[in-house]
PyMOL Python script that loads the backbone (N, CA, C, O; Angstrom):
from pymol import cmd

cmd.read_pdbstr("""\
ATOM      1  N   MET A   1      -1.599  12.108   5.460  1.00  0.00           N
ATOM      2  CA  MET A   1      -2.069  12.212   4.106  1.00  0.00           C
ATOM      3  C   MET A   1      -3.569  11.960   4.082  1.00  0.00           C
ATOM      4  O   MET A   1      -4.097  11.140   4.834  1.00  0.00           O
ATOM      5  N   ASN A   2      -4.222  12.673   3.216  1.00  0.00           N
ATOM      6  CA  ASN A   2      -5.659  12.483   3.046  1.00  0.00           C
ATOM      7  C   ASN A   2      -5.947  11.847   1.697  1.00  0.00           C
ATOM      8  O   ASN A   2      -5.223  12.095   0.733  1.00  0.00           O
ATOM      9  N   PRO A   3      -6.984  11.037   1.612  1.00  0.00           N
ATOM     10  CA  PRO A   3      -7.367  10.454   0.328  1.00  0.00           C
ATOM     11  C   PRO A   3      -7.767  11.547  -0.662  1.00  0.00           C
ATOM     12  O   PRO A   3      -8.360  12.559  -0.287  1.00  0.00           O
ATOM     13  N   THR A   4      -7.435  11.322  -1.918  1.00  0.00           N
ATOM     14  CA  THR A   4      -7.847  12.231  -2.984  1.00  0.00           C
ATOM     15  C   THR A   4      -9.070  11.638  -3.677  1.00  0.00           C
ATOM     16  O   THR A   4      -9.570  10.587  -3.276  1.00  0.00           O
ATOM     17  N   VAL A   5      -9.540  12.308  -4.706  1.00  0.00           N
ATOM     18  CA  VAL A   5     -10.698  11.798  -5.449  1.00  0.00           C
ATOM     19  C   VAL A   5     -10.367  10.486  -6.162  1.00  0.00           C
ATOM     20  O   VAL A   5     -11.279   9.754  -6.546  1.00  0.00           O
ATOM     21  N   ARG A   6      -9.096  10.180  -6.344  1.00  0.00           N
ATOM     22  CA  ARG A   6      -8.669   8.940  -7.016  1.00  0.00           C
ATOM     23  C   ARG A   6      -8.591   7.747  -6.067  1.00  0.00           C
ATOM     24  O   ARG A   6      -8.422   6.612  -6.512  1.00  0.00           O
ATOM     25  N   HIS A   7      -8.711   7.995  -4.772  1.00  0.00           N
ATOM     26  CA  HIS A   7      -8.446   6.957  -3.771  1.00  0.00           C
ATOM     27  C   HIS A   7      -9.293   5.695  -3.960  1.00  0.00           C
ATOM     28  O   HIS A   7      -8.761   4.585  -3.958  1.00  0.00           O
ATOM     29  N   ALA A   8     -10.582   5.860  -4.119  1.00  0.00           N
ATOM     30  CA  ALA A   8     -11.468   4.688  -4.226  1.00  0.00           C
ATOM     31  C   ALA A   8     -11.097   3.823  -5.425  1.00  0.00           C
ATOM     32  O   ALA A   8     -11.110   2.596  -5.328  1.00  0.00           O
ATOM     33  N   ASP A   9     -10.770   4.442  -6.545  1.00  0.00           N
ATOM     34  CA  ASP A   9     -10.398   3.676  -7.740  1.00  0.00           C
ATOM     35  C   ASP A   9      -9.080   2.934  -7.541  1.00  0.00           C
ATOM     36  O   ASP A   9      -8.961   1.762  -7.899  1.00  0.00           O
ATOM     37  N   ILE A  10      -8.099   3.616  -6.974  1.00  0.00           N
ATOM     38  CA  ILE A  10      -6.795   2.984  -6.735  1.00  0.00           C
ATOM     39  C   ILE A  10      -6.936   1.849  -5.730  1.00  0.00           C
ATOM     40  O   ILE A  10      -6.382   0.768  -5.928  1.00  0.00           O
ATOM     41  N   LEU A  11      -7.671   2.089  -4.662  1.00  0.00           N
ATOM     42  CA  LEU A  11      -7.884   1.064  -3.636  1.00  0.00           C
ATOM     43  C   LEU A  11      -8.605  -0.148  -4.214  1.00  0.00           C
ATOM     44  O   LEU A  11      -8.211  -1.285  -3.953  1.00  0.00           O
ATOM     45  N   ALA A  12      -9.645   0.080  -4.988  1.00  0.00           N
ATOM     46  CA  ALA A  12     -10.392  -1.033  -5.594  1.00  0.00           C
ATOM     47  C   ALA A  12      -9.496  -1.859  -6.506  1.00  0.00           C
ATOM     48  O   ALA A  12      -9.571  -3.088  -6.501  1.00  0.00           O
ATOM     49  N   ARG A  13      -8.652  -1.197  -7.286  1.00  0.00           N
ATOM     50  CA  ARG A  13      -7.738  -1.913  -8.185  1.00  0.00           C
ATOM     51  C   ARG A  13      -6.774  -2.778  -7.382  1.00  0.00           C
ATOM     52  O   ARG A  13      -6.509  -3.924  -7.747  1.00  0.00           O
ATOM     53  N   MET A  14      -6.254  -2.233  -6.299  1.00  0.00           N
ATOM     54  CA  MET A  14      -5.308  -2.993  -5.472  1.00  0.00           C
ATOM     55  C   MET A  14      -5.976  -4.187  -4.808  1.00  0.00           C
ATOM     56  O   MET A  14      -5.401  -5.274  -4.763  1.00  0.00           O
ATOM     57  N   LEU A  15      -7.176  -3.994  -4.297  1.00  0.00           N
ATOM     58  CA  LEU A  15      -7.883  -5.102  -3.644  1.00  0.00           C
ATOM     59  C   LEU A  15      -8.285  -6.175  -4.644  1.00  0.00           C
ATOM     60  O   LEU A  15      -8.301  -7.359  -4.308  1.00  0.00           O
ATOM     61  N   THR A  16      -8.606  -5.780  -5.854  1.00  0.00           N
ATOM     62  CA  THR A  16      -8.933  -6.758  -6.892  1.00  0.00           C
ATOM     63  C   THR A  16      -7.717  -7.618  -7.200  1.00  0.00           C
ATOM     64  O   THR A  16      -7.839  -8.822  -7.426  1.00  0.00           O
ATOM     65  N   TYR A  17      -6.546  -6.997  -7.207  1.00  0.00           N
ATOM     66  CA  TYR A  17      -5.317  -7.699  -7.549  1.00  0.00           C
ATOM     67  C   TYR A  17      -4.843  -8.629  -6.430  1.00  0.00           C
ATOM     68  O   TYR A  17      -4.452  -9.765  -6.701  1.00  0.00           O
ATOM     69  N   VAL A  18      -4.872  -8.159  -5.162  1.00  0.00           N
ATOM     70  CA  VAL A  18      -4.302  -8.959  -4.067  1.00  0.00           C
ATOM     71  C   VAL A  18      -5.336  -9.659  -3.204  1.00  0.00           C
ATOM     72  O   VAL A  18      -4.989 -10.568  -2.449  1.00  0.00           O
ATOM     73  N   GLY A  19      -6.590  -9.261  -3.297  1.00  0.00           N
ATOM     74  CA  GLY A  19      -7.625  -9.869  -2.471  1.00  0.00           C
ATOM     75  C   GLY A  19      -7.816  -9.114  -1.169  1.00  0.00           C
ATOM     76  O   GLY A  19      -7.170  -8.097  -0.918  1.00  0.00           O
ATOM     77  N   THR A  20      -8.719  -9.634  -0.346  1.00  0.00           N
ATOM     78  CA  THR A  20      -9.076  -8.933   0.888  1.00  0.00           C
ATOM     79  C   THR A  20      -8.771  -9.746   2.141  1.00  0.00           C
ATOM     80  O   THR A  20      -9.283  -9.437   3.217  1.00  0.00           O
ATOM     81  N   GLY A  21      -7.951 -10.769   2.016  1.00  0.00           N
ATOM     82  CA  GLY A  21      -7.651 -11.617   3.163  1.00  0.00           C
ATOM     83  C   GLY A  21      -6.682 -10.977   4.133  1.00  0.00           C
ATOM     84  O   GLY A  21      -6.044  -9.968   3.835  1.00  0.00           O
ATOM     85  N   ALA A  22      -6.590 -11.582   5.290  1.00  0.00           N
ATOM     86  CA  ALA A  22      -5.652 -11.180   6.355  1.00  0.00           C
ATOM     87  C   ALA A  22      -5.767  -9.685   6.634  1.00  0.00           C
ATOM     88  O   ALA A  22      -6.866  -9.163   6.817  1.00  0.00           O
ATOM     89  N   ASN A  23      -4.638  -9.008   6.665  1.00  0.00           N
ATOM     90  CA  ASN A  23      -4.630  -7.565   6.926  1.00  0.00           C
ATOM     91  C   ASN A  23      -4.442  -6.768   5.642  1.00  0.00           C
ATOM     92  O   ASN A  23      -3.989  -5.624   5.689  1.00  0.00           O
ATOM     93  N   LEU A  24      -4.780  -7.347   4.509  1.00  0.00           N
ATOM     94  CA  LEU A  24      -4.493  -6.697   3.240  1.00  0.00           C
ATOM     95  C   LEU A  24      -5.348  -5.470   2.970  1.00  0.00           C
ATOM     96  O   LEU A  24      -4.922  -4.595   2.216  1.00  0.00           O
ATOM     97  N   VAL A  25      -6.527  -5.371   3.551  1.00  0.00           N
ATOM     98  CA  VAL A  25      -7.378  -4.205   3.293  1.00  0.00           C
ATOM     99  C   VAL A  25      -6.717  -2.953   3.861  1.00  0.00           C
ATOM    100  O   VAL A  25      -6.643  -1.929   3.182  1.00  0.00           O
ATOM    101  N   ASN A  26      -6.244  -3.025   5.081  1.00  0.00           N
ATOM    102  CA  ASN A  26      -5.557  -1.879   5.675  1.00  0.00           C
ATOM    103  C   ASN A  26      -4.281  -1.562   4.905  1.00  0.00           C
ATOM    104  O   ASN A  26      -3.989  -0.395   4.643  1.00  0.00           O
ATOM    105  N   ASP A  27      -3.524  -2.585   4.544  1.00  0.00           N
ATOM    106  CA  ASP A  27      -2.306  -2.371   3.768  1.00  0.00           C
ATOM    107  C   ASP A  27      -2.632  -1.726   2.426  1.00  0.00           C
ATOM    108  O   ASP A  27      -1.915  -0.831   1.979  1.00  0.00           O
ATOM    109  N   ALA A  28      -3.707  -2.172   1.780  1.00  0.00           N
ATOM    110  CA  ALA A  28      -4.100  -1.609   0.489  1.00  0.00           C
ATOM    111  C   ALA A  28      -4.482  -0.141   0.628  1.00  0.00           C
ATOM    112  O   ALA A  28      -4.166   0.667  -0.246  1.00  0.00           O
ATOM    113  N   HIS A  29      -5.151   0.207   1.707  1.00  0.00           N
ATOM    114  CA  HIS A  29      -5.507   1.609   1.953  1.00  0.00           C
ATOM    115  C   HIS A  29      -4.239   2.460   2.067  1.00  0.00           C
ATOM    116  O   HIS A  29      -4.147   3.522   1.451  1.00  0.00           O
ATOM    117  N   LEU A  30      -3.271   2.001   2.847  1.00  0.00           N
ATOM    118  CA  LEU A  30      -2.015   2.740   2.986  1.00  0.00           C
ATOM    119  C   LEU A  30      -1.248   2.789   1.667  1.00  0.00           C
ATOM    120  O   LEU A  30      -0.654   3.812   1.325  1.00  0.00           O
ATOM    121  N   ALA A  31      -1.265   1.685   0.933  1.00  0.00           N
ATOM    122  CA  ALA A  31      -0.588   1.644  -0.361  1.00  0.00           C
ATOM    123  C   ALA A  31      -1.235   2.617  -1.345  1.00  0.00           C
ATOM    124  O   ALA A  31      -0.536   3.300  -2.093  1.00  0.00           O
ATOM    125  N   ALA A  32      -2.559   2.682  -1.348  1.00  0.00           N
ATOM    126  CA  ALA A  32      -3.262   3.610  -2.234  1.00  0.00           C
ATOM    127  C   ALA A  32      -2.906   5.054  -1.889  1.00  0.00           C
ATOM    128  O   ALA A  32      -2.691   5.870  -2.785  1.00  0.00           O
ATOM    129  N   LEU A  33      -2.843   5.371  -0.604  1.00  0.00           N
ATOM    130  CA  LEU A  33      -2.438   6.718  -0.197  1.00  0.00           C
ATOM    131  C   LEU A  33      -1.029   7.032  -0.696  1.00  0.00           C
ATOM    132  O   LEU A  33      -0.769   8.135  -1.178  1.00  0.00           O
ATOM    133  N   ALA A  34      -0.130   6.073  -0.582  1.00  0.00           N
ATOM    134  CA  ALA A  34       1.243   6.284  -1.037  1.00  0.00           C
ATOM    135  C   ALA A  34       1.290   6.534  -2.539  1.00  0.00           C
ATOM    136  O   ALA A  34       2.013   7.418  -2.998  1.00  0.00           O
ATOM    137  N   VAL A  35       0.529   5.766  -3.305  1.00  0.00           N
ATOM    138  CA  VAL A  35       0.497   5.955  -4.758  1.00  0.00           C
ATOM    139  C   VAL A  35      -0.060   7.334  -5.098  1.00  0.00           C
ATOM    140  O   VAL A  35       0.498   8.048  -5.931  1.00  0.00           O
ATOM    141  N   GLU A  36      -1.152   7.700  -4.455  1.00  0.00           N
ATOM    142  CA  GLU A  36      -1.779   8.995  -4.720  1.00  0.00           C
ATOM    143  C   GLU A  36      -0.830  10.162  -4.477  1.00  0.00           C
ATOM    144  O   GLU A  36      -0.822  11.135  -5.231  1.00  0.00           O
ATOM    145  N   HIS A  37      -0.038  10.058  -3.429  1.00  0.00           N
ATOM    146  CA  HIS A  37       0.819  11.166  -3.016  1.00  0.00           C
ATOM    147  C   HIS A  37       2.276  10.973  -3.424  1.00  0.00           C
ATOM    148  O   HIS A  37       3.153  11.733  -3.011  1.00  0.00           O
ATOM    149  N   ARG A  38       2.526   9.948  -4.239  1.00  0.00           N
ATOM    150  CA  ARG A  38       3.885   9.648  -4.711  1.00  0.00           C
ATOM    151  C   ARG A  38       4.862   9.524  -3.541  1.00  0.00           C
ATOM    152  O   ARG A  38       5.978  10.043  -3.570  1.00  0.00           O
ATOM    153  N   ALA A  39       4.404   8.829  -2.531  1.00  0.00           N
ATOM    154  CA  ALA A  39       5.208   8.619  -1.323  1.00  0.00           C
ATOM    155  C   ALA A  39       5.711   7.177  -1.285  1.00  0.00           C
ATOM    156  O   ALA A  39       5.206   6.308  -1.996  1.00  0.00           O
ATOM    157  N   SER A  40       6.694   6.946  -0.458  1.00  0.00           N
ATOM    158  CA  SER A  40       7.199   5.590  -0.225  1.00  0.00           C
ATOM    159  C   SER A  40       6.659   5.080   1.100  1.00  0.00           C
ATOM    160  O   SER A  40       6.398   5.849   2.025  1.00  0.00           O
ATOM    161  N   ILE A  41       6.499   3.780   1.169  1.00  0.00           N
ATOM    162  CA  ILE A  41       6.129   3.134   2.425  1.00  0.00           C
ATOM    163  C   ILE A  41       7.385   2.488   2.986  1.00  0.00           C
ATOM    164  O   ILE A  41       8.087   1.760   2.284  1.00  0.00           O
ATOM    165  N   VAL A  42       7.661   2.756   4.245  1.00  0.00           N
ATOM    166  CA  VAL A  42       8.792   2.140   4.933  1.00  0.00           C
ATOM    167  C   VAL A  42       8.200   1.237   6.003  1.00  0.00           C
ATOM    168  O   VAL A  42       7.569   1.704   6.951  1.00  0.00           O
ATOM    169  N   SER A  43       8.412  -0.066   5.837  1.00  0.00           N
ATOM    170  CA  SER A  43       7.776  -1.025   6.735  1.00  0.00           C
ATOM    171  C   SER A  43       8.504  -2.358   6.670  1.00  0.00           C
ATOM    172  O   SER A  43       9.115  -2.700   5.658  1.00  0.00           O
ATOM    173  N   TYR A  44       8.428  -3.097   7.759  1.00  0.00           N
ATOM    174  CA  TYR A  44       8.927  -4.474   7.767  1.00  0.00           C
ATOM    175  C   TYR A  44       7.914  -5.435   7.152  1.00  0.00           C
ATOM    176  O   TYR A  44       8.238  -6.601   6.925  1.00  0.00           O
ATOM    177  N   ASP A  45       6.710  -4.975   6.880  1.00  0.00           N
ATOM    178  CA  ASP A  45       5.625  -5.808   6.357  1.00  0.00           C
ATOM    179  C   ASP A  45       5.835  -6.065   4.866  1.00  0.00           C
ATOM    180  O   ASP A  45       5.643  -5.168   4.045  1.00  0.00           O
ATOM    181  N   SER A  46       6.224  -7.271   4.522  1.00  0.00           N
ATOM    182  CA  SER A  46       6.520  -7.602   3.125  1.00  0.00           C
ATOM    183  C   SER A  46       5.285  -7.635   2.233  1.00  0.00           C
ATOM    184  O   SER A  46       5.415  -7.714   1.012  1.00  0.00           O
ATOM    185  N   ASP A  47       4.089  -7.577   2.817  1.00  0.00           N
ATOM    186  CA  ASP A  47       2.876  -7.535   1.994  1.00  0.00           C
ATOM    187  C   ASP A  47       2.846  -6.308   1.088  1.00  0.00           C
ATOM    188  O   ASP A  47       2.213  -6.347   0.032  1.00  0.00           O
ATOM    189  N   PHE A  48       3.512  -5.224   1.472  1.00  0.00           N
ATOM    190  CA  PHE A  48       3.509  -4.029   0.631  1.00  0.00           C
ATOM    191  C   PHE A  48       4.184  -4.284  -0.713  1.00  0.00           C
ATOM    192  O   PHE A  48       3.917  -3.571  -1.681  1.00  0.00           O
ATOM    193  N   GLY A  49       5.038  -5.274  -0.786  1.00  0.00           N
ATOM    194  CA  GLY A  49       5.662  -5.644  -2.047  1.00  0.00           C
ATOM    195  C   GLY A  49       4.691  -6.261  -3.037  1.00  0.00           C
ATOM    196  O   GLY A  49       5.028  -6.424  -4.209  1.00  0.00           O
ATOM    197  N   ARG A  50       3.499  -6.605  -2.591  1.00  0.00           N
ATOM    198  CA  ARG A  50       2.492  -7.224  -3.460  1.00  0.00           C
ATOM    199  C   ARG A  50       1.694  -6.202  -4.257  1.00  0.00           C
ATOM    200  O   ARG A  50       1.022  -6.561  -5.224  1.00  0.00           O
ATOM    201  N   PHE A  51       1.758  -4.931  -3.863  1.00  0.00           N
ATOM    202  CA  PHE A  51       0.937  -3.908  -4.496  1.00  0.00           C
ATOM    203  C   PHE A  51       1.683  -3.238  -5.640  1.00  0.00           C
ATOM    204  O   PHE A  51       2.758  -2.669  -5.449  1.00  0.00           O
ATOM    205  N   GLU A  52       1.106  -3.310  -6.818  1.00  0.00           N
ATOM    206  CA  GLU A  52       1.707  -2.729  -8.008  1.00  0.00           C
ATOM    207  C   GLU A  52       1.771  -1.205  -7.886  1.00  0.00           C
ATOM    208  O   GLU A  52       0.800  -0.562  -7.487  1.00  0.00           O
ATOM    209  N   GLY A  53       2.915  -0.646  -8.229  1.00  0.00           N
ATOM    210  CA  GLY A  53       3.072   0.803  -8.242  1.00  0.00           C
ATOM    211  C   GLY A  53       3.473   1.416  -6.919  1.00  0.00           C
ATOM    212  O   GLY A  53       3.632   2.633  -6.825  1.00  0.00           O
ATOM    213  N   VAL A  54       3.639   0.594  -5.893  1.00  0.00           N
ATOM    214  CA  VAL A  54       3.989   1.111  -4.568  1.00  0.00           C
ATOM    215  C   VAL A  54       5.499   1.038  -4.375  1.00  0.00           C
ATOM    216  O   VAL A  54       6.124   0.004  -4.608  1.00  0.00           O
ATOM    217  N   ARG A  55       6.060   2.145  -3.949  1.00  0.00           N
ATOM    218  CA  ARG A  55       7.479   2.149  -3.580  1.00  0.00           C
ATOM    219  C   ARG A  55       7.553   1.727  -2.118  1.00  0.00           C
ATOM    220  O   ARG A  55       7.068   2.426  -1.229  1.00  0.00           O
ATOM    221  N   TRP A  56       8.162   0.585  -1.890  1.00  0.00           N
ATOM    222  CA  TRP A  56       8.231   0.021  -0.544  1.00  0.00           C
ATOM    223  C   TRP A  56       9.691  -0.188  -0.177  1.00  0.00           C
ATOM    224  O   TRP A  56      10.438  -0.837  -0.909  1.00  0.00           O
ATOM    225  N   ASP A  57      10.087   0.358   0.946  1.00  0.00           N
ATOM    226  CA  ASP A  57      11.442   0.194   1.454  1.00  0.00           C
ATOM    227  C   ASP A  57      11.382  -0.523   2.790  1.00  0.00           C
ATOM    228  O   ASP A  57      10.607  -0.163   3.676  1.00  0.00           O
ATOM    229  N   GLN A  58      12.209  -1.539   2.914  1.00  0.00           N
ATOM    230  CA  GLN A  58      12.290  -2.261   4.182  1.00  0.00           C
ATOM    231  C   GLN A  58      13.474  -1.689   4.962  1.00  0.00           C
ATOM    232  O   GLN A  58      14.601  -1.688   4.465  1.00  0.00           O
ATOM    233  N   PRO A  59      13.226  -1.204   6.181  1.00  0.00           N
ATOM    234  CA  PRO A  59      14.329  -0.640   6.969  1.00  0.00           C
ATOM    235  C   PRO A  59      15.315  -1.727   7.388  1.00  0.00           C
ATOM    236  O   PRO A  59      15.006  -2.917   7.324  1.00  0.00           O
ATOM    237  N   PRO A  60      16.498  -1.309   7.816  1.00  0.00           N
ATOM    238  CA  PRO A  60      17.466  -2.297   8.298  1.00  0.00           C
ATOM    239  C   PRO A  60      16.898  -3.072   9.488  1.00  0.00           C
ATOM    240  O   PRO A  60      16.022  -2.590  10.206  1.00  0.00           O
ATOM    241  N   ALA A  61      17.409  -4.260   9.675  1.00  0.00           N
ATOM    242  CA  ALA A  61      16.959  -5.097  10.795  1.00  0.00           C
ATOM    243  C   ALA A  61      17.269  -4.416  12.120  1.00  0.00           C
ATOM    244  O   ALA A  61      18.273  -3.718  12.263  1.00  0.00           O
ATOM    245  N   LEU A  62      16.398  -4.635  13.067  1.00  0.00           N
ATOM    246  CA  LEU A  62      16.624  -4.104  14.412  1.00  0.00           C
ATOM    247  C   LEU A  62      17.747  -4.871  15.086  1.00  0.00           C
ATOM    248  O   LEU A  62      17.953  -6.056  14.825  1.00  0.00           O
ATOM    249  N   LEU A  63      18.454  -4.195  15.934  1.00  0.00           N
ATOM    250  CA  LEU A  63      19.546  -4.858  16.666  1.00  0.00           C
ATOM    251  C   LEU A  63      19.030  -5.540  17.893  1.00  0.00           C
ATOM    252  O   LEU A  63      19.803  -6.149  18.633  1.00  0.00           O
TER     253      LEU A  63
END
""", "prot")
cmd.dss("prot")
cmd.show_as("cartoon", "prot")
cmd.util.cbc("prot")
cmd.orient("prot")
């Protein structure tokens, strides 16, 4: 997925809400892409649950 013209605004809003600590900047970038493209994020990283408007699915536990 490529960023759209809305990417910077969506990313800035997400970073304002959750902050820029730890690995949140990269997560916010991926979350913004998902919002822009109406996609879901599938990840074990529970930080994605912190971003408003992001559809986040946690896969089943590994065996």
